[in-house]
KOLSELUM-262908 format. One line per 3 residues: number of its first residue (from 1); their letters; for each residue x, y, z negated of N, C-alpha, C. Coordinates in Angstrom, 3 decimals, always signed. Layout:
BEGIN
NUM) a) X Y Z X Y Z X Y Z; ...
***
This chain:
BEGIN
1) xxx) -172.425 -5.629 -25.581 -172.035 -7.010 -25.470 -170.905 -7.197 -24.471; -170.845 -6.376 -23.424 -169.819 -6.581 -22.409 -168.418 -6.297 -22.943; -168.321 -5.616 -24.062 -167.008 -5.415 -24.659 -166.601 -6.625 -25.491
4) xxx) -167.409 -7.670 -25.507 -167.195 -8.935 -26.228 -167.133 -8.726 -27.737; -167.735 -7.670 -28.223 -167.754 -7.389 -29.655 -169.072 -7.873 -30.245; -169.026 -8.923 -31.030 -170.205 -9.426 -31.721 -171.247 -10.054 -30.818
7) xxx) -170.845 -10.563 -29.676 -171.826 -11.101 -28.739 -172.405 -12.417 -29.212; -171.686 -13.144 -30.051 -172.214 -14.417 -30.559 -173.431 -14.202 -31.448; -173.412 -13.140 -32.254 -174.571 -12.835 -33.095 -175.798 -12.527 -32.245
10) xxx) -175.589 -11.777 -31.177 -176.698 -11.446 -30.278 -177.199 -12.698 -29.572; -176.272 -13.575 -29.177 -176.672 -14.808 -28.515 -177.497 -15.686 -29.450; -177.073 -15.810 -30.702 -177.826 -16.633 -31.647 -179.208 -16.033 -31.927
13) xxx) -179.291 -14.707 -31.979 -180.601 -14.066 -32.160 -181.487 -14.315 -30.944; -180.899 -14.318 -29.735 -181.673 -14.594 -28.528 -182.141 -16.038 -28.468; -181.327 -16.954 -28.924 -181.706 -18.376 -28.931 -182.808 -18.636 -29.958
16) xxx) -182.751 -17.926 -31.076 -183.729 -18.125 -32.138 -185.020 -17.338 -31.914; -185.096 -16.529 -30.860 -186.256 -15.657 -30.670 -187.514 -16.447 -30.305; -188.641 -15.833 -30.621 -189.952 -16.434 -30.355 -190.668 -15.534 -29.352
19) xxx) -191.271 -16.120 -28.337 -191.960 -15.330 -27.327 -193.325 -14.880 -27.838; -193.905 -13.813 -27.249 -195.237 -13.356 -27.652 -196.322 -14.403 -27.425; -196.072 -15.362 -26.555 -197.051 -16.418 -26.296 -197.218 -17.282 -27.548
22) xxx) -196.143 -17.449 -28.307 -196.191 -18.264 -29.523 -196.991 -17.588 -30.641; -197.158 -16.310 -30.563 -197.907 -15.581 -31.578 -197.227 -14.266 -31.903; -198.038 -13.292 -32.267 -197.516 -11.974 -32.588 -196.949 -11.989 -34.003
25) xxx) -195.815 -11.355 -34.201 -195.147 -11.211 -35.483 -194.827 -12.567 -36.136; -194.376 -13.496 -35.318 -193.947 -14.788 -35.840 -192.474 -14.709 -36.211; -192.061 -15.475 -37.204 -190.655 -15.521 -37.591 -189.855 -16.281 -36.537
28) xxx) -188.573 -15.933 -36.382 -187.749 -16.671 -35.426 -187.595 -18.134 -35.842; -187.549 -18.999 -34.872 -187.371 -20.426 -35.107 -185.963 -20.782 -34.660; -185.208 -21.434 -35.521 -183.829 -21.758 -35.223 -183.748 -22.653 -33.987
31) xxx) -182.888 -22.254 -33.030 -182.657 -22.970 -31.766 -183.943 -23.219 -30.980; -184.788 -22.197 -30.905 -186.060 -22.299 -30.191 -185.843 -22.454 -28.685; -184.935 -21.649 -28.118 -184.682 -21.696 -26.677 -183.179 -21.863 -26.423
34) xxx) -182.665 -23.076 -26.489 -181.221 -23.284 -26.315 -180.724 -22.978 -24.901; -181.615 -22.972 -23.918 -181.182 -22.650 -22.557 -180.794 -21.174 -22.404; -181.188 -20.338 -23.352 -180.799 -18.931 -23.309 -179.286 -18.775 -23.455
37) xxx) -178.631 -19.776 -24.024 -177.174 -19.694 -24.181 -176.493 -19.627 -22.808; -177.068 -20.281 -21.810 -176.505 -20.218 -20.456 -176.550 -18.788 -19.938; -177.681 -18.111 -20.163 -177.808 -16.711 -19.749 -176.732 -15.854 -20.410
40) xxx) -176.534 -16.013 -21.708 -175.563 -15.191 -22.422 -174.135 -15.485 -21.990; -173.810 -16.735 -21.757 -172.454 -17.077 -21.320 -172.181 -16.507 -19.930; -173.135 -16.646 -19.017 -172.968 -16.087 -17.673 -172.868 -14.570 -17.742
43) xxx) -173.695 -13.942 -18.570 -173.644 -12.489 -18.745 -172.287 -12.059 -19.270; -171.736 -12.805 -20.221 -170.441 -12.455 -20.783 -169.322 -12.624 -19.765; -169.391 -13.653 -18.949 -168.339 -13.862 -17.943 -168.349 -12.717 -16.942
46) xxx) -169.520 -12.413 -16.381 -169.597 -11.334 -15.397 -169.411 -9.965 -16.042; -169.966 -9.780 -17.225 -169.842 -8.493 -17.908 -168.423 -8.185 -18.319; -167.728 -9.167 -18.862 -166.348 -8.914 -19.276 -165.455 -8.696 -18.053
49) xxx) -165.747 -9.363 -16.946 -164.988 -9.114 -15.720 -165.228 -7.695 -15.215; -166.456 -7.214 -15.335 -166.766 -5.843 -14.926 -165.994 -4.847 -15.775; -165.994 -5.041 -17.084 -165.266 -4.138 -17.980 -163.776 -4.216 -17.706
52) xxx) -163.258 -5.418 -17.492 -161.835 -5.575 -17.197 -161.469 -4.866 -15.901; -162.294 -5.024 -14.869 -162.031 -4.346 -13.595 -162.115 -2.836 -13.738; -163.048 -2.356 -14.534 -163.164 -0.924 -14.775 -161.926 -0.393 -15.483
55) xxx) -161.458 -1.108 -16.485 -160.266 -0.721 -17.234 -159.045 -0.687 -16.318; -158.858 -1.729 -15.529 -157.721 -1.779 -14.616 -157.838 -0.684 -13.562; -159.037 -0.412 -13.100 -159.242 +0.645 -12.115 -158.865 +2.015 -12.637
58) xxx) -159.213 +2.309 -13.878 -158.865 +3.597 -14.485 -157.350 +3.706 -14.648; -156.716 +2.637 -15.082 -155.263 +2.657 -15.242 -154.578 +2.854 -13.891; -155.042 +2.154 -12.871 -154.434 +2.290 -11.546 -154.652 +3.687 -10.968
61) xxx) -155.819 +4.269 -11.211 -156.093 +5.619 -10.734 -155.142 +6.625 -11.392; -154.968 +6.516 -12.702 -154.050 +7.414 -13.399 -152.608 +7.190 -12.945; -152.232 +5.940 -12.724 -150.888 +5.643 -12.238 -150.665 +6.280 -10.874
64) xxx) -151.639 +6.185 -9.984 -151.489 +6.778 -8.649 -151.404 +8.291 -8.713; -152.160 +8.917 -9.619 -152.074 +10.376 -9.771 -150.686 +10.783 -10.243; -150.147 +10.067 -11.217 -148.810 +10.381 -11.726 -147.764 +10.120 -10.650
67) xxx) -147.922 +9.042 -9.902 -146.982 +8.708 -8.831 -146.983 +9.783 -7.753; -148.162 +10.276 -7.386 -148.247 +11.336 -6.379 -147.571 +12.609 -6.858; -147.766 +12.942 -8.124 -147.114 +14.137 -8.661 -145.607 +13.961 -8.708
70) xxx) -145.160 +12.760 -9.021 -143.719 +12.501 -9.084 -143.087 +12.579 -7.699; -143.791 +12.058 -6.696 -143.271 +12.118 -5.334 -143.163 +13.548 -4.842; -144.065 +14.388 -5.286 -144.006 +15.803 -4.909 -142.982 +16.560 -5.747
73) xxx) -142.448 +15.920 -6.771 -141.461 +16.570 -7.631 -142.088 +17.504 -8.636; -143.359 +17.343 -8.913 -144.027 +18.279 -9.820 -144.630 +17.583 -11.019; -143.994 +16.517 -11.463 -144.546 +15.785 -12.599 -144.499 +16.628 -13.865
76) xxx) -143.373 +17.304 -14.097 -143.233 +18.111 -15.303 -143.122 +19.598 -14.975; -143.539 +19.979 -13.775 -143.419 +21.355 -13.321 -144.812 +21.892 -13.026; -145.094 +23.108 -13.509 -146.387 +23.732 -13.225 -146.398 +24.263 -11.788
79) xxx) -147.555 +24.696 -11.330 -147.671 +25.221 -9.972 -146.841 +26.488 -9.779; -146.818 +27.338 -10.806 -146.029 +28.570 -10.717 -144.538 +28.249 -10.629; -144.086 +27.287 -11.429 -142.686 +26.898 -11.372 -142.361 +26.263 -10.022
82) xxx) -143.288 +25.494 -9.461 -143.081 +24.876 -8.161 -142.928 +25.944 -7.086; -143.755 +26.979 -7.122 -143.649 +28.047 -6.120 -142.336 +28.810 -6.288; -141.850 +28.999 -7.508 -140.570 +29.667 -7.758 -139.424 +28.829 -7.195
85) xxx) -139.471 +27.515 -7.407 -138.435 +26.615 -6.882 -138.443 +26.645 -5.356; -139.650 +26.596 -4.759 -139.742 +26.643 -3.299 -139.218 +27.947 -2.738; -139.446 +29.075 -3.433 -138.967 +30.379 -2.989 -137.439 +30.419 -3.026
88) xxx) -136.832 +29.834 -4.045 -135.378 +29.830 -4.140 -134.724 +28.871 -3.135; -135.452 +27.839 -2.749 -134.929 +26.915 -1.735 -134.858 +27.627 -0.376; -135.809 +28.518 -0.126 -135.839 +29.251 +1.144 -134.756 +30.330 +1.185
91) x) -134.422 +30.900 +0.018 -133.511 +32.026 -0.033 -132.112 +31.690 -0.208
***
C-alpha cells in the first residue's frame, strides 16, 4: 500500500469489513466502518512520505558515491589504472 498502488481497493475492503464480534463468517457490509478511512488516509500520507524519503535517500547516496569517485579522479578508472597513473606522476 505504501507504494500507492491499489490502495483504494484495500481501503474500501477495510471499510466494508465486519468484526468477529458481529459474527463468524459474516459477509462484508458496505460502509460498515467509515471511520477506517481516516486510518487509511493517515497511513498513506506517512507511508508514501517514508517511501519517498527512502527513494531520495538512495539516490543521494549513489550521487555522493559517484561524486567522491569523481573528486578522486577515478570515476572511469580502475584501481590498477589509478596506481599506474600515480606511478607515472612520481616518475
